[in-house]
Steps between C-alpha positions, in 0.01 A plus 500: 500500500736329257346255251664231291444518124533147364597372157161486321363205304434675168402193299349160570829323421737743671713356781784754496540861392801706393519873572565664164506856643426698816308826461572601860809490720536458875382819674254601226136564583258265330130563444237237442470443125853618419734274304733322738685256270493309171472125558606247237265201515516177305315664211549878507644797686218665694471823697439452873318776688509566873181426690584722797656834595832530679874539474707231329707371794644183353554331163502121526582412139763691306455596137570201276458251783218248543297385799215253559138614512402634848861575601588851624507745209514817709392655830296822523447695820555829678820694450769387745296204621697206642441189287768274649240301697289450188800380299602265781151354513497443123848346512385264776207384286730433205760315706265268690470251215875512441564419868277193480692377194832564674383304808402201289826510309702525823315204649567287192869587514518410871329164452718401204775267628850622454705302253871445516693630204858411439702794374806406297825655614680694229870561547621860486736414215208411275309823550782747527526534121161477324672499157659162543705370210329265257695237313381482140552150351795462735709748299391862546387688806239776464305723738119455509446853367742450212337170413156663488629785280666253266177302462301819433746613234544157343874490574675166536715520812750265336600798285541742790827552682456564870680786674406407856684294753639180348350593162145532634258666256333805653251763383752732331624210287150452356446875461830539312469186289531566129413289197752542215635809668159668537306543821187288534188711444287496810141591559390551857123489547309601808187329623229742610127520552237726648218408736179691555239444771181339373225762463164456667340463157740226394447314831124499444533395134724211604267387778173528307624338180669218691174435684311504169743277311536236772139496626298538178543211250573694180437377148549696179308540175659676201318623189593694186270786407490674162529875554453633146144623561585642842788696346264646239242582767760670721623713210144606421419575866813712548401720205176600671572461872649787695736260678740246354375146564761229557474130419505437875188714543321292237616177667356623832168571332501161324582316824220680684254405226621137511463481878135604463442177304717287731433625856652190661844614380440825689530323835706440815593199714417569866592167653160363600310679224539650152398860436354576157520876449214671318707816460809515277803677649809447282846544651771634265859410585718813486880480526664751736858544619471274805275233350140472390172665592153394389251790490140398429262612223166469680185393313709470182211338313294819528770748397587634156841463339586865566404464865715189532791666318481808726498291819789281387718803421413673827581186698833455319607854595386462861674162531835633380469800734401267789174686548260206470263462794368170642166560330682502163641145529236312698204297377627338178303200369720428194848620402677578170880510462620637165867479396438538129643852497836352609515262203396194701306261276376257764529448877314361801395706800444407865141542619440822694298411814209494556434450126455154353661601168753736346549567127855541366500702176790487255591730214341511154721328243470499122514139385380275216144377556260289296184675380254344255756231417775750421808604697491875561662746737307552822537660844478255789501549877551218753322503835542256788235452768632383840220327692450385858391138443305502828254743338541495123519179295672466164179503295377810681826686439506391135144624445597839644799526264283406202265787583795738547640391162161557335473849654846610388473349152158660453526829690205652314273262693654604830551869443213729414479875504409486871825315571730776374 
């Protein structure tokens, strides 16, 4: 018996899916567990396997097209089986709500009183020639098109001799007009643009960040951190570690260590209660072609720098290849967004729900600093903490940043042999 395969809900925020590819065509046999299609969700492109055996009798969503969750993706059944009744039944379900809306609309139209509208009568002589003559200052006559061309080219019509009826200036007079015997140079531009459908990922980013920005009262705390000692520590670590450690990896480690001392920053607003997380799962914003993904480094406070570096690199590759799974991006308790590698010195970030805070990390800049009463060259990095004021107060956020500053300016206290 034929069975409907519906558009699956592949993530908690997915409302619509786009078919990126079909692995079967109508008439092919499908076994349970075989790949049926690739579905683009709001966060990744995921493989969708068939849960039953049968012949692919019908494809409900073409490649590159989207459909809501639970709509007909395909129909599987026996070869040659009649599915017209099944399609009619599904169409009836989908049209029932539309019929109700149409009834209401029709009723409103019927009840609305008709209004009398006076239509002006236009004589045939006025509309027979759309290019009616225009008298310019009572002296020259010019067609609308010629007038527009003259304005575009900066030509004074007082200097143009008309060749139309009764000396009327027409298009060819403007085209052939010459200044001092030379033709007017003309540049003809063309307006153009391209439009692309909004991807599922971009839709979700827009919805979630709008909800965060307009529901969570944000405030921002910015601090400068001296990075001279961290730069020395990184250079020393990379000479002995088997994997290159980035500044971002060290920032993740420093944030995790700071959250251990300030657990109330590692929290979430849940409406009628506040959740203080004992575990530290740090989300790392990763830029991809369609937008932004935030894979999560779980239990970051208990991992070494090399473990953190390995995870971050693996997530970056999977994100760009759209191979991240829901388990990779769920569960964050704090988020870091780093644009320092793009030359950005300072910025503010929108809180990534359900976190109460997000840290925006800028680039390291060499600048004059005062040390021991003398102006010397130093390396400084600016960070900005965005806080949900319903959960984190200014003093609490400032204390967290002070600890983060202390950890990064004194990395030897934060990083031991066990941390590499």
